[in-house]
N, C-alpha and C positions, 0 to 999 in steps of 0.2 A: 550371513553375508557381514561384511567388514563395515564399519563408517567411511574405511573410503570410497568404497564405491558409491557411495552416496556424497559425495564433494561437490560441489558446484550444480548440483542439480534440487528440482522441487522438493522436498519432502513434509511426511509427517507427523505429527508431534498428537502424543496427546500423553498430557500431566499428572502427577500426584498431587491430592489432597492438599500439601504441602507448598504451593503454588495458588493459593486457590486467593483473595478475588480476584487475579487477574485472566486467572484458564482456571475456566472448568476442567475440570478431572474428564467427562466424557465426551465431552468435543473434542476432535479433532483439528488441528491449526499448520497448516499451509506456512513452510515459515523455507524459505534457501539454505544452506548448510553449504556453510564457505567455509570452516577447518576443524579439524579439532586436535586439539591436546592429551600428552598422554596422562595430565594430571587429573581427568572427569570435565573437563570444558567443552563447548559444543559453542560455534561463532556460527552464527545465523543472521539473515539479515530476511524483514519487513518485507512480502511483497504481496502486491494482489495482481487482480487477476483484469488486465487486457483487454478491450474493445474485438480483440480477435481469438482472446479466447489464450492469449498466453499469458506468461506469468514474468510479469515487471517488479524488477527489489526494487524498494521505493529506500533506504535507508541505506546509515551505513549497519557493518558489520559488526556486530557487538557478542558479547561474549554471554554465555548463562555455565551455569553450574549443573552437570550429567541428570544427580542426582532430586532431580527436580522435574526427568523427563520419563514417566513409564513405559510410553514402548514409542519406537523412530522405522516409519517406512517410507519404501518415495512412492511417489506419489503417482505414478503409474497404474502400478498395482491392488493401490488404497480401493477398494471399498465406500458402497454410499461416501462418494464426488459429491453429493448434491447435500451433505450436509454438514460437507466440511466449512469453517471461516478461515479464508483470509487474515492472515496478519495486518495487512496494508488494506483490508477492503477490496475495494470491486470498485474500478475507477467506472466518475460518472460519464453516458456518453457523449461524445461532443458536440455543444448546444451550434447551432449554423449561425452568425453574424448576424441580428438582421438591418438589412437593406434599404436604404431610405432613399424612393426613385424619384421624389420633389424634388423642386426649385427648396436654394437656402430663401429664409428672410433677407430683402433688400437689410443690409446695416444698418441704422436709423441714425444720421447724426445734426449733430446740436447744432445750431447758428448760435451766434453772439447776440443778448437781448443790443437794438441800436437806442444808444444814450440820449436825452434829451437835450438840447442843446441849452446853454445857461444864458 
């Protein structure tokens, strides 16, 4: 399969030992493949798993050398999806805003002190 078929899709990359310590060679990392050039570079975006199980890009695209990549697969056919790491992490669930139903305390007004007459 040509890399052009994987453009603008989520892909799983496994890196070579040369990519240590940033990437573990035994782990698959999920990225969005944005571009490919003829000189052996891949343009990637970090993605994270959103709350609705969608992949959302969270960074500007950047180029990496294809020699650092051991294997590349499309995300759809990747095996063991539970063990994959998203390059951008997993989105934290949205916390509902705390609602204060109590009335606010009245503001204290400072009164000027009366001056003693001389």
